[in-house]
Steps between C-alpha positions, in 0.01 A plus 500: 500500500172340611376607841185332639210737566506418872846660516390825336437816697152471649347784298630342176326167555171493303269395783657732754509783247129437431419539870731794564445707186178371344420304187562792264867510600568154355612437145322247279778248561474546877123443492550185292771386743247516784274274295758230435663521844846372407744489214755235413838403640675757281265798507251665730128511435534865394781422255302210357196721454710771338616240248144382434379857452792577268390210278163676468667837427410614854137519389232347723261461207761292321571305817130416537513320165756247623358158582581287803712282273698799372563632851629165623784519247666750736724326750348551845140515373306182558138440416369640829692827462398531135134451591531768770633750245234418239224514763613841629509647150156355426365670813642826369328447166168426673535812713536711186198324353290584807615860487385509139156372599458807722567713194166398353378802305604522138598855408742422217685218326771542763243401763451172314877446495530564874223251573609226261880520492543322836265227380618429145793732427774256596347171385697281253180424305209705366176544691188684384297681769190718508427785741129558558399857593195684630373844396768667715778299330565307820614143459224260597686184410819373334481176305758285322356395166781292356857390560765429241453775244230650285614315188493168683162536670146587398374825652134423563294819502206313657704430815618862521156657470328238714733605784431867420127444547559307823709792635256765376797652317436785260842485337815291489867518418695224327857434606771245437874477546791466259779298670731602214484860623392627158244778523339442163151379412493196274232443237353234732479763778324740265256238371400389850448863599281575196293187563439576868434871446230414244346241733495756781323758286225250428451441873542865605817415697792719399845359434704801613853385426736212439826537693808289432716460811872427529729496802586867464243662270168485321331560164145638492280457193300802614808720548627400156168593337424144389157530661 
């Protein structure tokens, strides 16, 4: 039987629970309920959010992929509430991205993953990025080179190494994402890597690695001995 939130025990209401017990005490559905404020005539905000989360397998990463239009298919979620949910999840993604920026020294291929996963790991399309490093392997600059996939775009070595000279970079790392989740290097990936590594040798700028990023993992050319 549906009971409105305002009739719940005070310490079970999301806002009151937040104030009494702290943010960590709230479930994901309770935090979302605070965002949307109210449910529908037949279910509370918490119940509605539980249903939305269940549709995303109770996974916030999956939830973040839902569009405003998809969220508004749930009864009780209008455009304003859907935008609030999408905006909150985008803030979370940006927070992780900023945390990654602080982690700016490359010590392994995993370092590259931790820096780039929040930026490209969950995108529905491919993006090709370059990390420019100094002698201490600290990241001087991150630059998006192309969007839409290696096979569909021209990777221009002149642009890459022009930026390297502007940054006074001594080395660089290539990285792109695979939205499919497959951690395999295609022949196009290998050809681009060979081309850029050779160009770097001619300019005395080392191409240290090429790291393929997915939502949950990574593939390093250097780790696999391709370099």
